[in-house]
C-alpha positions as CSV (number, residue, x, y, z in Angstrom):
1,X,-51.2,18.0,-0.5
2,X,-51.1,18.5,-4.1
3,X,-49.7,15.7,-6.6
4,X,-46.1,17.2,-6.9
5,X,-45.9,17.4,-3.2
6,X,-46.8,13.6,-2.9
7,X,-44.4,12.4,-5.6
8,X,-41.8,14.3,-3.7
9,X,-42.6,12.4,-0.6
10,X,-42.8,9.2,-2.4
11,X,-39.4,9.7,-4.0
12,X,-38.0,11.0,-0.6
13,X,-39.3,7.7,1.1
14,X,-37.9,5.6,-1.7
15,X,-34.4,7.3,-1.4
16,X,-34.3,6.8,2.4
17,X,-35.2,3.1,2.2
18,X,-32.3,2.5,-0.3
19,X,-30.0,4.8,1.7
20,X,-30.8,3.0,5.2
21,X,-30.2,-0.4,3.3
22,X,-26.7,0.4,2.9
23,X,-26.3,1.7,6.2
24,X,-25.9,5.4,5.1
25,X,-27.9,8.6,5.4
26,X,-27.6,11.7,3.0
27,X,-24.8,13.3,5.1
28,X,-22.5,10.5,5.7
29,X,-19.5,9.5,3.6
30,X,-19.8,5.7,2.5
31,X,-18.0,4.2,-0.8
32,X,-18.3,0.6,-0.5
33,X,-14.8,-0.8,-0.7
34,X,-14.9,-4.6,-0.2
35,X,-13.7,-5.3,-3.7
36,X,-10.8,-2.4,-3.7
37,X,-7.9,-5.1,-3.8
38,X,-6.2,-3.8,-6.9
39,X,-7.0,-0.1,-7.1
40,X,-8.2,2.8,-4.4
41,X,-6.9,0.6,-1.7
42,X,-6.4,3.8,0.5
43,X,-10.3,3.5,1.0
44,X,-9.6,0.2,3.0
45,X,-6.8,1.9,5.0
46,X,-5.0,5.2,4.3
47,X,-1.6,3.7,4.6
48,X,-1.9,1.1,1.9
49,X,-1.3,3.7,-0.6
50,X,2.5,3.4,0.3
51,X,2.5,-0.4,-1.0
52,X,0.7,0.3,-4.5
53,X,2.0,-1.7,-7.5
54,X,2.8,1.5,-9.3
55,X,4.6,4.9,-8.7
56,X,1.5,6.5,-10.3
57,X,-1.8,5.7,-11.4
58,X,-4.8,7.4,-12.5
59,X,-8.2,5.4,-12.1
60,X,-11.7,5.8,-13.2
61,X,-14.2,4.0,-11.2
62,X,-18.1,3.6,-11.5
63,X,-20.4,1.3,-9.2
64,X,-23.9,0.7,-10.2
65,X,-25.4,-0.7,-7.2
66,X,-28.4,-3.1,-7.3
67,X,-29.0,-2.8,-11.0
68,X,-32.6,-3.7,-11.2
69,X,-33.9,-0.3,-9.8
70,X,-33.4,3.0,-11.8
71,X,-32.8,4.9,-8.8
72,X,-30.4,2.7,-7.1
73,X,-27.2,4.0,-5.5
74,X,-24.4,5.0,-8.2
75,X,-20.8,6.2,-7.6
76,X,-18.5,7.7,-10.1
77,X,-15.1,8.5,-9.1
78,X,-11.8,9.6,-10.5
79,X,-8.5,9.2,-8.8
80,X,-4.9,9.8,-8.9
81,X,-2.4,7.9,-6.6
82,X,1.3,8.1,-6.3
83,X,4.0,6.6,-4.1
84,X,7.7,6.2,-3.2
85,X,7.4,2.6,-2.5
86,X,7.6,1.6,1.3
87,X,8.3,5.2,2.2
88,X,5.3,7.6,1.5
89,X,2.0,7.4,-0.3
90,X,-0.5,10.3,-1.5
91,X,-3.4,10.8,-3.7
92,X,-6.4,12.9,-4.5
93,X,-10.0,11.7,-5.7
94,X,-13.2,13.4,-6.7
95,X,-16.6,11.4,-6.4
96,X,-20.1,11.8,-6.9
97,X,-22.8,9.7,-5.4
98,X,-26.5,9.2,-6.5
99,X,-29.3,7.7,-4.5
100,X,-32.8,8.1,-5.5
101,X,-33.1,12.0,-5.3
102,X,-30.3,12.5,-3.1
103,X,-26.8,13.7,-4.7
104,X,-23.5,13.9,-3.0
105,X,-20.1,15.4,-4.2
106,X,-16.9,15.5,-2.6
107,X,-13.2,14.8,-2.7
108,X,-10.5,12.7,-0.8
109,X,-7.1,13.7,-0.2
110,X,-4.8,11.0,1.0
111,X,-1.3,10.7,2.3
112,X,0.6,8.3,4.3
113,X,4.4,7.6,5.6
114,X,6.2,4.6,6.3
115,X,9.1,4.3,8.7
116,X,11.3,1.2,8.5
117,X,11.9,-0.4,11.7
118,X,14.4,-3.3,10.6
119,X,14.9,-5.1,7.3
120,X,11.2,-6.9,7.6
121,X,9.2,-4.4,9.4
122,X,7.6,-1.1,8.4
123,X,5.4,1.1,10.5
124,X,2.9,3.4,8.6
125,X,0.6,6.1,9.6
126,X,-1.7,7.6,7.2
127,X,-5.0,9.6,6.9
128,X,-7.7,10.4,4.3
129,X,-9.1,13.9,4.4
130,X,-12.9,14.0,2.8
131,X,-15.1,16.9,2.1
132,X,-18.3,16.4,0.5
133,X,-21.6,18.4,0.1
134,X,-24.7,16.4,-0.2
135,X,-28.5,17.1,-0.4
136,X,-31.5,17.0,-3.1
137,X,-30.8,16.4,-6.6
138,X,-33.4,18.9,-7.7
139,X,-32.8,18.1,-11.2
140,X,-34.8,14.9,-10.8
141,X,-37.6,16.8,-8.7
142,X,-40.1,18.5,-11.2
143,X,-42.7,20.3,-9.4
144,X,-43.6,23.0,-12.0
145,X,-43.8,25.9,-9.3
146,X,-41.8,26.9,-6.1
147,X,-42.6,24.2,-3.6
148,X,-42.0,25.1,0.2
149,X,-41.6,21.5,1.1
150,X,-38.4,21.6,-0.9
151,X,-37.1,24.6,0.5
152,X,-36.6,23.1,4.1
153,X,-34.1,20.7,2.7
154,X,-30.8,22.5,2.7
155,X,-27.5,21.0,1.5
156,X,-25.0,19.7,4.2
157,X,-21.2,20.1,3.9
158,X,-19.1,17.7,6.2
159,X,-15.2,17.8,6.6
160,X,-13.6,14.4,7.9
161,X,-10.3,13.4,8.8
162,X,-9.8,9.4,8.9
163,X,-6.5,8.3,10.2
164,X,-5.1,5.0,9.8
165,X,-2.2,2.8,11.2
166,X,-0.6,-0.3,9.9
167,X,2.3,-2.5,10.2
168,X,3.9,-4.6,7.7
169,X,6.0,-7.5,8.6
170,X,7.6,-9.2,5.5
171,X,4.5,-9.7,3.3
172,X,1.8,-9.5,6.3
173,X,0.0,-6.1,6.8
174,X,-2.3,-5.6,9.8
175,X,-3.9,-2.0,10.2
176,X,-6.6,-0.3,12.0
177,X,-8.6,2.7,10.6
178,X,-11.0,5.3,12.0
179,X,-13.6,5.8,9.4
180,X,-15.1,9.0,10.8
181,X,-12.9,10.0,13.7
182,X,-13.4,13.6,12.8
183,X,-16.7,14.5,11.0
184,X,-17.5,18.3,11.4
185,X,-21.1,19.2,10.0
186,X,-21.0,22.8,8.9
187,X,-24.8,22.9,8.9
188,X,-25.2,21.8,12.4
189,X,-21.8,23.4,13.4
190,X,-20.8,20.1,15.4
191,X,-19.7,16.6,15.2
192,X,-21.7,14.5,13.2
193,X,-21.2,11.4,15.5
194,X,-20.5,11.3,19.1
195,X,-17.2,9.8,20.5
196,X,-18.7,6.6,21.6
197,X,-20.3,6.2,18.2
198,X,-17.3,6.1,15.9
199,X,-16.7,3.5,13.2
200,X,-13.5,1.4,13.6
201,X,-12.3,-1.2,10.9
202,X,-9.2,-3.3,10.8
203,X,-7.7,-5.4,7.9
204,X,-5.3,-8.2,7.8
205,X,-3.6,-9.1,4.4
206,X,-0.8,-11.5,3.2
207,X,0.7,-11.5,-0.1
208,X,2.4,-15.1,-1.4
209,X,4.7,-14.6,-4.1
210,X,4.3,-17.4,-6.9
211,X,8.6,-17.5,-7.4
212,X,8.2,-20.8,-9.5
213,X,5.8,-19.4,-12.1
214,X,6.9,-18.7,-15.7
215,X,6.5,-17.6,-19.0
216,X,3.0,-15.7,-18.9
217,X,2.5,-16.0,-15.2
218,X,6.0,-14.8,-14.1
219,X,6.1,-12.6,-10.9
220,X,2.4,-13.4,-10.3
221,X,1.4,-13.5,-6.7
222,X,-1.8,-14.3,-4.4
223,X,-3.2,-11.7,-1.9
224,X,-5.5,-12.3,0.8
225,X,-7.5,-9.8,2.7
226,X,-9.6,-10.0,5.4
227,X,-11.7,-6.9,7.3
228,X,-13.7,-6.3,10.2
229,X,-15.8,-3.2,11.0
230,X,-17.2,-2.2,14.1
231,X,-20.1,0.4,13.9
232,X,-21.5,1.5,17.2
233,X,-25.1,0.0,18.2
234,X,-24.9,-2.1,15.0
235,X,-23.4,-5.7,14.4
236,X,-19.9,-6.3,13.5
237,X,-19.4,-6.2,9.8
238,X,-16.5,-8.6,8.1
239,X,-15.5,-9.3,4.4
240,X,-12.7,-11.2,3.1
241,X,-11.1,-11.2,-0.7
242,X,-8.5,-13.0,-2.7
243,X,-6.7,-11.4,-5.6
244,X,-4.7,-13.3,-8.3
245,X,-2.2,-10.7,-10.0
246,X,-0.6,-11.8,-13.0
247,X,1.3,-8.7,-14.2
248,X,1.9,-9.7,-17.6
249,X,-1.9,-10.3,-18.5
250,X,-4.0,-9.0,-15.5
251,X,-5.9,-10.1,-12.5
252,X,-8.9,-12.1,-11.0
253,X,-10.5,-11.5,-7.7
254,X,-12.9,-13.0,-5.6
255,X,-14.5,-11.6,-2.2
256,X,-17.2,-12.0,0.1
257,X,-19.2,-9.6,2.5
258,X,-21.5,-10.4,5.3
259,X,-23.7,-7.4,3.8
260,X,-23.0,-6.9,0.5
261,X,-22.8,-10.7,-0.5
262,X,-20.3,-12.3,-3.1
263,X,-18.4,-11.0,-5.8
264,X,-16.0,-11.9,-8.6
265,X,-14.0,-9.9,-11.2
266,X,-11.5,-9.7,-14.0
267,X,-8.9,-7.1,-15.0
268,X,-7.0,-7.3,-18.3
269,X,-3.7,-5.3,-18.6
270,X,-4.1,-4.0,-22.3
271,X,-0.8,-2.4,-22.2
272,X,2.0,-1.8,-19.7
273,X,0.1,1.4,-19.0
274,X,-3.7,0.8,-19.3
275,X,-5.7,-1.8,-17.8
276,X,-9.6,-2.3,-17.4
277,X,-11.3,-4.4,-15.0
278,X,-14.9,-5.5,-14.3
279,X,-16.7,-6.9,-10.9
280,X,-19.8,-8.6,-10.5
281,X,-21.6,-8.5,-6.8
282,X,-24.7,-10.4,-5.9
283,X,-26.4,-9.9,-2.4
284,X,-27.2,-12.8,-0.3
285,X,-28.7,-11.4,2.9
286,X,-32.5,-11.0,3.0
287,X,-32.5,-7.4,3.0
288,X,-30.8,-7.0,-0.5
289,X,-31.0,-10.4,-2.1
290,X,-33.8,-9.2,-4.4
291,X,-32.6,-5.8,-5.1
292,X,-30.4,-7.2,-8.0
293,X,-26.7,-7.5,-8.9
294,X,-24.3,-4.7,-8.4
295,X,-21.6,-3.9,-11.4
296,X,-18.4,-2.1,-10.9
297,X,-16.0,-0.9,-13.9
298,X,-12.3,0.2,-13.6
299,X,-10.3,2.0,-16.4
300,X,-6.9,2.7,-15.0
301,X,-3.7,4.4,-16.5
302,X,-0.5,3.2,-14.8
303,X,3.0,4.4,-14.7
304,X,6.5,3.2,-13.5
305,X,5.6,0.1,-12.2
306,X,7.0,-1.2,-8.7
307,X,6.8,-4.9,-9.9
308,X,8.3,-6.6,-12.7
309,X,5.9,-6.1,-15.3
310,X,6.3,-6.4,-19.2
311,X,3.3,-6.7,-21.2
312,X,3.0,-10.2,-22.8
313,X,1.7,-9.3,-25.8
314,X,5.1,-7.0,-26.6
315,X,7.6,-9.3,-25.2
316,X,10.4,-10.4,-27.4
317,X,11.6,-14.0,-27.8
318,X,15.0,-14.3,-26.1
319,X,17.3,-16.8,-24.8
320,X,16.3,-16.6,-21.3
321,X,19.4,-18.1,-19.9
322,X,21.8,-16.2,-21.9
323,X,19.8,-12.7,-21.3
324,X,19.8,-13.4,-17.6
325,X,23.6,-13.9,-17.5
326,X,23.9,-10.9,-19.6
327,X,22.0,-8.4,-17.3
328,X,23.6,-9.9,-14.3
329,X,27.2,-9.3,-15.4
330,X,26.2,-5.9,-16.7
331,X,24.7,-4.9,-13.4
332,X,27.5,-6.3,-11.4
333,X,30.0,-4.5,-13.5
334,X,28.2,-1.2,-13.2
335,X,27.7,-1.6,-9.5
336,X,31.4,-2.4,-9.2
337,X,32.3,0.8,-11.0
338,X,29.8,2.8,-8.9
339,X,31.4,1.3,-5.5
340,X,34.8,2.6,-6.7
341,X,33.5,6.2,-7.7
342,X,31.7,6.7,-4.3
343,X,34.9,5.2,-2.4
344,X,32.7,2.3,-0.8
345,X,36.1,0.3,-0.5
346,X,37.4,3.1,1.7
347,X,40.5,2.6,3.9
348,X,41.2,5.9,5.0
349,X,40.1,7.1,8.4
350,X,37.7,10.2,8.1
351,X,36.9,10.5,11.9
352,X,38.2,13.6,13.5
353,X,37.9,12.7,17.2
354,X,41.1,11.4,18.7
355,X,40.0,8.8,20.8
356,X,37.9,7.1,17.7
357,X,40.9,7.9,15.3
358,X,43.2,6.1,18.0
359,X,41.1,2.9,18.0
360,X,40.8,3.1,14.3
361,X,44.2,3.2,13.9
362,X,44.9,0.2,16.1
363,X,42.3,-1.9,14.4
364,X,43.8,-1.0,10.8
365,X,47.1,-2.1,12.3
366,X,45.8,-5.5,13.8
367,X,43.6,-6.1,10.4
368,X,46.7,-5.8,8.3
369,X,48.7,-8.0,10.6
370,X,46.2,-10.6,10.5
371,X,45.9,-10.5,6.7
372,X,42.1,-9.6,7.2
373,X,40.0,-7.5,4.5
374,X,38.8,-4.3,6.2
375,X,36.7,-1.5,5.2
376,X,36.3,2.1,6.9
377,X,33.2,3.9,6.8
378,X,33.8,6.9,4.1
379,X,32.2,9.4,6.3
380,X,31.6,10.2,10.0
381,X,29.2,7.7,11.9
382,X,25.9,9.6,12.5
383,X,24.0,6.9,14.2
384,X,24.7,3.3,13.4
385,X,25.1,1.1,16.4
386,X,28.6,0.7,17.3
387,X,30.6,-2.7,16.9
388,X,32.6,-4.8,14.3
389,X,30.5,-6.0,11.3
390,X,31.4,-8.7,9.0
391,X,30.3,-7.2,5.7
392,X,29.2,-9.8,2.9
393,X,28.2,-7.5,0.2
394,X,27.0,-3.9,-0.6
395,X,23.9,-2.9,-2.7
396,X,22.4,0.1,-3.8
397,X,18.9,-1.2,-4.1
398,X,17.2,-2.0,-0.8
399,X,15.4,-4.8,-2.4
400,X,18.5,-6.7,-3.5
401,X,19.9,-6.5,0.2
402,X,16.8,-7.8,1.5
403,X,17.1,-10.8,-0.8
404,X,20.6,-11.3,0.1
405,X,19.7,-11.2,3.7
406,X,17.2,-13.8,3.3
407,X,19.6,-16.1,1.5
408,X,22.1,-15.6,4.4
409,X,19.5,-16.6,7.0
410,X,18.5,-19.7,5.0
411,X,22.1,-20.8,5.4
412,X,21.9,-20.5,9.3
413,X,23.3,-16.9,9.4
414,X,20.5,-15.6,11.3
415,X,22.0,-12.4,12.8
416,X,22.6,-11.0,9.3
417,X,21.1,-7.6,8.5
418,X,21.9,-4.2,6.8
419,X,22.5,-0.7,7.5
420,X,22.7,2.5,5.3
421,X,24.8,5.5,6.0
422,X,23.5,9.0,6.0
423,X,25.6,10.3,3.3
424,X,25.3,7.9,0.7
425,X,22.6,5.4,-1.1
426,X,24.7,2.1,-0.2
427,X,23.1,-0.6,1.8
428,X,25.7,-2.5,3.7
429,X,24.9,-6.1,4.2
430,X,26.6,-7.6,7.1
431,X,26.6,-11.2,8.3
432,X,26.9,-10.6,11.9
433,X,28.0,-7.7,14.2
434,X,30.3,-8.3,17.1
435,X,31.4,-6.2,20.2
436,X,35.0,-7.2,19.9
437,X,37.5,-7.3,17.0
438,X,38.7,-10.8,18.3
439,X,35.2,-12.1,18.0
440,X,34.6,-10.8,14.4
441,X,38.1,-12.2,13.5
442,X,37.4,-15.7,14.9
443,X,34.2,-15.8,12.8
444,X,35.9,-14.3,9.4
445,X,38.9,-16.8,9.9
446,X,36.5,-19.8,10.4
447,X,34.1,-18.4,7.4
448,X,31.3,-18.8,10.3
449,X,32.0,-22.4,10.6
450,X,32.2,-22.6,6.8
451,X,28.7,-21.4,6.2
452,X,29.9,-18.3,4.2
453,X,33.1,-19.2,2.1
454,X,32.9,-15.9,0.1
455,X,34.8,-12.7,0.4
456,X,34.1,-10.6,3.4
457,X,35.4,-7.6,5.0
458,X,35.5,-6.3,8.7
459,X,34.1,-2.9,9.0
460,X,34.5,-1.4,12.5
461,X,32.0,1.5,13.9
462,X,33.5,2.7,16.8
């Protein structure tokens, strides 16, 4: 055995030691994601891309793991993520990993779709499709001549389909994720792991809005994320993290992993579109405690915020009370104009079924005789549950309707909800649905036992 072969074997052994230390091999896909609480959350669960804070975000990420070693694991990744908040999410990432003399390059495509089950619940299904090619980084191996030992190490290509499922109830989110449900190895022409050896992870997160925060801390929130991962024939891995997000300034986060240790990080929103972040991680386990710290860097370009964000450095000084009143009146005035334009206050029967038309004509006669405000759908019913709805208000924005419903329930009107017709973009907020006109009339005339003294309408769906 010559000197070059000996050096190669030493390098190969070192790489395998480092690789095994992160429960990975050269033909597996592992990007540590225990610190991904602000960006790249689709690697925690594919469905979380639906709930990103921004409609579009471009992120450059670097992880230098166990910094004390020159050949320690390094990850470089650039990502794009977009979403239609609470409806769908999608993204694409390119990454490169280096571990000793091993090198891996690949891409990750993400898509998720959410279905609203009711005002508080969203069921989401998503997946990450991963393709990567890994093998020896021959640029780091200098032999001076062709070496037959190197020729036996061919590159490996793997295609993976990693599905995820989650359910969002209010601000609580729970999900499961199949990290390697499908992992086809093109070199061996078979699945890389047997069905009984698949990796399954789950997460539980909760976001708490700090509604009383003001000035710099306005719209800030706390998010807790706990994760568990089951790897066949290995111990259960678990981690937890806390994110404090201040949209006008940045964020702070801390996390713990039973394998990777503890980490802390800070992020700064340089402007409304540019943010930078840094995480420091230190291993606690005996396997990695002496390998040195891990450093992570984020650089993000964000567009079209889903949260109320204004860069604090550019926020003009205004009379908050006067400005809030002005915006409220302006919004209400415009919404009222839009209501009339789209015939929201319709009192004309548009149904064509003779039986339904007869019932609606009887309803209109009774409502006018009883001096009751009423509305009729401006289109044919295509799926709304039949009944007599006592309408409180109508909003374009779903979040406003949700907040109004929350306020109604705080008043004891627990059967309130909303529906949206197929042909328009308005959310009808109702106080309660009744099976009969008489029951709806009684609630209307008593103002729900004086719990709701505001203007109301009865809208029949027959």
